[in-house]
MARKOL-327891 format. One record per residue (C-alpha): chain; x, y, z; residue in three letters. Coordinates in steps of 0.25 Angstrom, whole numbers, plus 2048, in hexadecimal, padded with zeros to 3 digits. Example, Ala and Ser with C-alpha at 12.3 -4.5 7.8 and 13.67 -1.06 7.14 Angstrom:
# residues 2
MISE A 831 7EE 81F ALA .
MISE A 837 7FC 81D SER .
//
This chain:
# residues 327
MISE A 800 800 800 MET .
MISE A 805 80E 7FE ILE .
MISE A 7FF 81B 804 LYS .
MISE A 803 828 7FD ILE .
MISE A 802 836 804 GLU .
MISE A 809 841 7FC GLY .
MISE A 817 83C 7F8 ASN .
MISE A 817 832 803 LYS .
MISE A 814 823 801 VAL .
MISE A 812 818 80C LYS .
MISE A 815 80A 807 PHE .
MISE A 80D 801 80F ILE .
MISE A 80E 7F2 810 PHE .
MISE A 804 7E9 818 LYS .
MISE A 806 7DA 819 GLY .
MISE A 80C 7CF 821 ASN .
MISE A 81B 7D0 81F ALA .
MISE A 828 7D1 827 LYS .
MISE A 82F 7DC 81E SER .
MISE A 82A 7E5 813 VAL .
MISE A 832 7ED 809 CYS .
MISE A 82E 7F7 7FF LEU .
MISE A 835 7F8 7F1 ALA .
MISE A 833 801 7E5 GLY .
MISE A 837 80B 7DB ASP .
MISE A 83A 815 7E6 PHE .
MISE A 844 80D 7ED ASN .
MISE A 84B 806 7E2 GLY .
MISE A 843 7F9 7E5 TRP .
MISE A 84B 7F7 7F2 ARG .
MISE A 843 7F0 7FD ARG .
MISE A 841 7FB 807 GLU .
MISE A 83C 7F6 815 LYS .
MISE A 82E 7FB 819 MET .
MISE A 82C 7FE 828 PRO .
MISE A 822 7F5 82E GLN .
MISE A 817 7FD 836 ILE .
MISE A 80E 7F2 83B SER .
MISE A 80D 7E3 83A GLU .
MISE A 809 7E2 82B GLU .
MISE A 80C 7F1 826 THR .
MISE A 818 7F7 820 TRP .
MISE A 819 805 81C VAL .
MISE A 824 80D 815 LEU .
MISE A 822 81C 811 GLU .
MISE A 829 823 806 LYS .
MISE A 828 831 7FF SER .
MISE A 828 832 7F0 PHE .
MISE A 826 83D 7E5 PRO .
MISE A 817 840 7E2 MET .
MISE A 818 83B 7D4 ASN .
MISE A 820 82E 7D7 ALA .
MISE A 81D 820 7D2 ARG .
MISE A 823 813 7D7 PHE .
MISE A 822 804 7D7 ASP .
MISE A 824 7FD 7E4 TYR .
MISE A 822 7F0 7EB LYS .
MISE A 821 7EA 7FA PHE .
MISE A 82A 7DF 7FE ILE .
MISE A 825 7D7 809 ALA .
MISE A 82E 7CC 80F ASP .
MISE A 836 7CD 802 GLY .
MISE A 82A 7CB 7F9 GLU .
MISE A 827 7D7 7EF GLU .
MISE A 818 7DB 7EF LEU .
MISE A 80F 7E5 7E8 LEU .
MISE A 808 7EF 7F1 ASP .
MISE A 7FA 7E8 7F2 ALA .
MISE A 7F3 7F5 7F6 ASP .
MISE A 7F8 7FD 7EA ASN .
MISE A 7F1 7FA 7DD PRO .
MISE A 7FC 801 7D5 LEU .
MISE A 806 7F8 7CE ARG .
MISE A 811 7FA 7C4 ASN .
MISE A 815 7EF 7BA GLU .
MISE A 823 7ED 7B5 GLY .
MISE A 82D 7E3 7B0 GLY .
MISE A 82E 7DC 7BE PHE .
MISE A 81F 7DC 7C1 GLY .
MISE A 816 7E5 7C9 PHE .
MISE A 819 7EF 7D4 SER .
MISE A 810 7F8 7DC SER .
MISE A 810 806 7D8 GLU .
MISE A 811 813 7E0 LEU .
MISE A 80B 820 7D9 ARG .
MISE A 80D 82D 7E0 MET .
MISE A 801 837 7DF PRO .
MISE A 807 83F 7D4 HIS .
MISE A 80C 833 7CB PHE .
MISE A 802 830 7C0 HIS .
MISE A 805 826 7B4 TYR .
MISE A 803 82E 7A7 PRO .
MISE A 7F7 82C 79F LYS .
MISE A 7FF 828 793 ALA .
MISE A 802 81A 799 ILE .
MISE A 7F3 816 799 ARG .
MISE A 7EB 80F 78F PHE .
MISE A 7E0 817 788 PHE .
MISE A 7D6 810 77F ASN .
MISE A 7D2 81D 778 ASN .
MISE A 7E0 820 771 ILE .
MISE A 7E7 819 765 PRO .
MISE A 7F0 80D 769 HIS .
MISE A 7FC 809 762 GLY .
MISE A 7FF 7FA 761 GLU .
MISE A 80B 7F1 766 ILE .
MISE A 811 7E7 75C ARG .
MISE A 81A 7DC 761 LYS .
MISE A 826 7D7 759 TYR .
MISE A 831 7CE 75D THR .
MISE A 840 7D1 759 ILE .
MISE A 849 7C6 757 ASN .
MISE A 856 7CB 75B ASP .
MISE A 861 7C2 756 SER .
MISE A 86C 7CD 757 ILE .
MISE A 86C 7D5 764 TYR .
MISE A 866 7CD 770 PHE .
MISE A 862 7C1 768 LYS .
MISE A 853 7BF 76D TYR .
MISE A 845 7C2 768 LYS .
MISE A 83F 7CD 76E ARG .
MISE A 831 7D4 76D ASP .
MISE A 82F 7E2 768 VAL .
MISE A 822 7E9 76A TYR .
MISE A 81F 7F5 761 VAL .
MISE A 815 7FF 764 TYR .
MISE A 80F 805 757 ILE .
MISE A 807 812 75A PRO .
MISE A 7F8 814 755 TYR .
MISE A 7F8 81A 747 GLY .
MISE A 807 818 745 ALA .
MISE A 80C 81D 737 HIS .
MISE A 819 822 731 GLY .
MISE A 826 824 739 LYS .
MISE A 825 824 748 MET .
MISE A 82E 825 754 PRO .
MISE A 831 817 75B ALA .
MISE A 834 814 76A LEU .
MISE A 83C 808 76D PHE .
MISE A 839 803 77B PHE .
MISE A 842 7FA 783 GLN .
MISE A 83C 7F0 78D ASP .
MISE A 831 7F1 783 GLY .
MISE A 826 7E8 788 LEU .
MISE A 827 7EE 796 GLU .
MISE A 825 7FC 790 TYR .
MISE A 818 7F6 78A ILE .
MISE A 813 7EE 797 LEU .
MISE A 818 7F7 7A2 PHE .
MISE A 81B 805 79B GLY .
MISE A 80D 807 795 ALA .
MISE A 815 80B 788 ALA .
MISE A 80A 808 77E LYS .
MISE A 800 810 786 ASN .
MISE A 80A 81B 787 THR .
MISE A 80D 81B 778 LEU .
MISE A 7FE 81A 774 ASP .
MISE A 7FA 826 77E PHE .
MISE A 806 82F 77A LEU .
MISE A 804 82D 76B ILE .
MISE A 7F5 830 76C HIS .
MISE A 7F8 83D 774 LYS .
MISE A 802 841 76A GLY .
MISE A 80D 841 776 ALA .
MISE A 816 839 76D ILE .
MISE A 816 836 75E PRO .
MISE A 811 828 759 LYS .
MISE A 81C 81F 75D THR .
MISE A 820 811 75B VAL .
MISE A 825 80A 767 ALA .
MISE A 82E 7FD 767 VAL .
MISE A 82E 7F5 774 PHE .
MISE A 83A 7EC 774 VAL .
MISE A 839 7E1 77E ASP .
MISE A 845 7DB 786 ILE .
MISE A 847 7CE 78E ARG .
MISE A 848 7D2 79D LYS .
MISE A 854 7CA 79F GLU .
MISE A 85C 7D1 793 ARG .
MISE A 858 7DF 797 ARG .
MISE A 865 7E3 79F LEU .
MISE A 86E 7DD 794 LYS .
MISE A 866 7E3 788 GLU .
MISE A 864 7F1 78E TYR .
MISE A 873 7F2 793 SER .
MISE A 87D 7FC 78E ALA .
MISE A 885 7F1 786 PHE .
MISE A 879 7EB 77F SER .
MISE A 875 7EB 770 ARG .
MISE A 867 7EF 774 TYR .
MISE A 867 7FC 76D ALA .
MISE A 86D 7F6 760 GLU .
MISE A 862 7EB 761 PHE .
MISE A 857 7F6 762 LEU .
MISE A 85D 7FF 757 GLU .
MISE A 860 7F4 74D LYS .
MISE A 856 7E9 750 LEU .
MISE A 84A 7EF 757 VAL .
MISE A 848 7FC 74F VAL .
MISE A 848 7F6 741 PRO .
MISE A 840 7EA 745 PHE .
MISE A 835 7F3 74B VAL .
MISE A 835 7FD 73F SER .
MISE A 835 7F1 735 ARG .
MISE A 829 7EA 73D LYS .
MISE A 821 7F6 73E THR .
MISE A 824 7FD 731 LYS .
MISE A 826 80A 739 ILE .
MISE A 831 814 737 SER .
MISE A 836 81A 744 PHE .
MISE A 838 82A 744 SER .
MISE A 840 829 751 GLU .
MISE A 843 81E 75B LYS .
MISE A 844 81F 76A PHE .
MISE A 849 814 774 ALA .
MISE A 842 812 781 VAL .
MISE A 844 80B 78E GLY .
MISE A 844 80A 79D THR .
MISE A 84F 807 7A7 SER .
MISE A 85A 7FF 79F LEU .
MISE A 851 800 793 GLY .
MISE A 852 80F 795 GLY .
MISE A 861 80E 794 PHE .
MISE A 85F 805 787 ALA .
MISE A 857 810 781 ALA .
MISE A 861 81B 783 ILE .
MISE A 86C 811 77F ASP .
MISE A 865 80E 772 THR .
MISE A 864 81D 76F LEU .
MISE A 872 81F 772 LEU .
MISE A 877 814 769 LYS .
MISE A 86E 816 75E PHE .
MISE A 86B 825 75D PRO .
MISE A 869 825 74E GLU .
MISE A 85D 81C 750 ILE .
MISE A 857 821 75D PHE .
MISE A 852 82F 760 SER .
MISE A 850 82D 76F GLY .
MISE A 84E 825 77B ALA .
MISE A 845 823 787 ILE .
MISE A 84B 81E 794 SER .
MISE A 842 81C 7A0 GLN .
MISE A 84A 819 7AD SER .
MISE A 856 816 7A4 GLY .
MISE A 861 80E 7AB MET .
MISE A 86B 815 7A3 LEU .
MISE A 878 80D 7A2 MET .
MISE A 880 816 79A PHE .
MISE A 88F 819 79D ASP .
MISE A 890 826 7A4 ASP .
MISE A 89A 82B 79A ASN .
MISE A 893 826 78E GLN .
MISE A 892 82E 781 ASN .
MISE A 883 833 77E PHE .
MISE A 886 83B 772 ALA .
MISE A 87D 833 76A ALA .
MISE A 871 837 772 LEU .
MISE A 872 846 76C LYS .
MISE A 864 84A 768 GLY .
MISE A 85D 83E 76D LYS .
MISE A 851 83E 776 LYS .
MISE A 852 836 783 ILE .
MISE A 847 835 78D TYR .
MISE A 84C 830 79B MET .
MISE A 845 82E 7A8 ASP .
MISE A 847 828 7B5 TYR .
MISE A 840 826 7C3 GLY .
MISE A 846 82E 7CE LYS .
MISE A 845 821 7D7 TYR .
MISE A 84D 818 7CD GLU .
MISE A 85A 81A 7D4 THR .
MISE A 85C 80C 7D8 HIS .
MISE A 857 802 7CE THR .
MISE A 85A 7F3 7CE ASP .
MISE A 866 7F6 7C6 GLU .
MISE A 86B 800 7D0 SER .
MISE A 86C 80B 7C6 VAL .
MISE A 868 819 7CA ASP .
MISE A 85F 81C 7BE ILE .
MISE A 85B 82B 7C1 PRO .
MISE A 86A 82E 7C2 TYR .
MISE A 86E 827 7B5 ARG .
MISE A 862 82D 7AD ASN .
MISE A 866 83C 7B2 LYS .
MISE A 874 839 7AF PHE .
MISE A 872 834 7A1 PHE .
MISE A 867 83E 79E ALA .
MISE A 872 849 7A0 LYS .
MISE A 87C 841 797 ARG .
MISE A 872 83F 78C PHE .
MISE A 86E 84E 78C LYS .
MISE A 87D 852 78C ASN .
MISE A 87E 849 77F ALA .
MISE A 873 851 779 GLY .
MISE A 867 848 77B ALA .
MISE A 859 84D 77E ASN .
MISE A 856 847 78C VAL .
MISE A 849 847 793 PHE .
MISE A 84C 842 7A2 LEU .
MISE A 840 840 7AC LYS .
MISE A 841 83B 7BA GLU .
MISE A 834 835 7C0 TRP .
MISE A 831 831 7CF ASN .
MISE A 830 822 7CB ASP .
MISE A 838 815 7CB GLY .
MISE A 83E 80B 7C1 HIS .
MISE A 831 805 7BC SER .
MISE A 827 804 7B1 TRP .
MISE A 81E 80D 7B9 GLY .
MISE A 828 818 7B7 ASN .
MISE A 82B 815 7A8 TRP .
MISE A 81C 813 7A5 ARG .
MISE A 818 821 7AB ALA .
MISE A 823 828 7A4 HIS .
MISE A 823 822 796 LEU .
MISE A 81A 82D 791 PRO .
MISE A 823 838 795 ALA .
MISE A 82F 831 78F ALA .
MISE A 828 82F 782 LEU .
MISE A 823 83E 781 LYS .
MISE A 831 843 785 SER .
MISE A 838 83B 77A ILE .
MISE A 82E 840 770 PHE .
MISE A 82F 84E 774 GLY .
MISE A 820 84F 779 ARG .
MISE A 821 84F 788 GLU .
MISE A 81B 85B 78E LYS .
//
């Protein structure tokens, strides 16, 4: 149970247990012991910004539990968590499904990669309603998760309908979880795979020419998106990195990013992820480096954590920024 009064939140667990802990985005998912105030009640009070949003769980005698008294849930690649929404946090309208607007379609294809990573993978291609002529294209890393957890299709449908972004093709490139760390690493051939195999494959299958191309991703996928732009600036116009786990060398040369559009954001509470990388610091540091190299950088900080709740809520702002239509 949670009780919110102003900027203060009481996390309350009731049940038969010997010890109870609280873990969530706000403490890097470290198990924080909750004080016991009665035989079956544990309470921990915290203060947060009024527009914050977090995932959290209780841990009772070592078992992770959802908050049974809080109906709000957030789903991600590792299952469900309970969700805290402070009074001034609201998900944008763009992520919702609307029956009364035109909808694009998603087509599923399979790429047989015999060169780079040597396995078949699925690619989901969003074609906007009324598609014709040349259009920009977005290439999403962790593609299926962007569809399932990131509300990407709803967001594209809504923003295109409202004229907030142009009619845009979106390519959702799936990946096997066990290969993610390797494929999205600094020394991987992933950018080459994207540029030389995925881009021409999708263009050929859809018979659509792309006016410009953007790479998109979260966490390590955000790093892969900017890394792809850096390695193939003649092919890609920009990148979107949400909570990018930026593994560039501090002294790396970013001259190839001159004139490119880069949207970057991060959660203020992402200082200690599972990989022990200070994401806010890395994003602020490299945003300056990219700007100094001549890139057009949009940097946003949110009172949020490292989860799909964060990325889903702020994908509309990212898309509007990269297309120059953010108000």
